[in-house]
N, C-alpha and C positions, 0 to 999 in steps of 0.2 A: 562592610560585607553586604548589607541589605541592597545596595545599588548594583551589586555584581550581577551581570547577566551571563547566562550560559548559552552558547551557540549550539542549539539542538543539532544543527547540521553536522557538527564535528563528531557526533557519536550516533548518527542516524543508522537505521537498519535498511539495507537495500531492498527496494520493492520494484518489481518489473511486472508489467501487465501487457497483454496483447488481446486483440480481437481478430477473429478469422471466420470465414464462411465455410460451409461444406462444399464439396466439389460442384454441386449444382448452383451454389450461391443462394440457396433458399433459407437454410438454417444458419444462424450465427452463434458463435461461442466466444467466451472470454476465458482467459487463463492467467494465473498470477504465480509469481515466484517471489518468495520472501527469504531474505538473508542468504542470497546466492545458492539456495538449495537447487540441486540439479533437476529433481523430478517435478517440482512445482506442485501447485494445488490442482485438484480435480477441475476440469473445465465446467463452466456454467453456461447453459443455453441462454441467449439474450435475443431480444427482437432487433430487427434490422435498423430501426430508427435509433435505438440506443447505440448500436455499433457505429453508425454514421456520425452521431454526436461525438463519440469518443475519437474517431478517426479525424474529425475536423477540429479537434482540440476545444470543443465546446463544453467539456466537462473535465475537471481536474482529476489527475490520477488518484489522489487520495479519496476524493469524493466517490469516484468509480469503485475503488476498492472497498470503501465503507458500504456501498450499496450491494455489491455482489460477493464480497468476502468479509462479512461483518465479524465473524468469530476470529479470523486471522488478524483483522485490524484491532480488535480488542486486545489480543495478545501483544500486538505491535505497540499500542499505546501504553499498556502496562509495562512493557520492557523499557520503553523510552522514559517513562516516569520513574521507574526504579533506578535506572542509570543516572538520571538527573539528581535524584535524592542521594545516591551514593557519592556523586561528585560534590554535592553541596556539603555532605557530612565530612568528606575528606578535607574540604577547604576550611571547615570550622575547627579542625584540630590544630 
């Protein structure tokens, strides 16, 4: 059992993130949706350079979410860990 590996992707929580400018292209925002929730999180204002880094795939989605949505990512990590523990407990029975 010790060498059993669990594929986290098989019980992952969906996370979607976007970046977008205001109509004038001056102010930029990021928005995230966790677990397929329709309304999503409140938008967070970001600087243009960060928006460009994200658009150019120079920053990973989870790294981005950790930076701009830290409370939600803490909940995400806790849920993944709890699910992993539950699966391991079921396998041990």
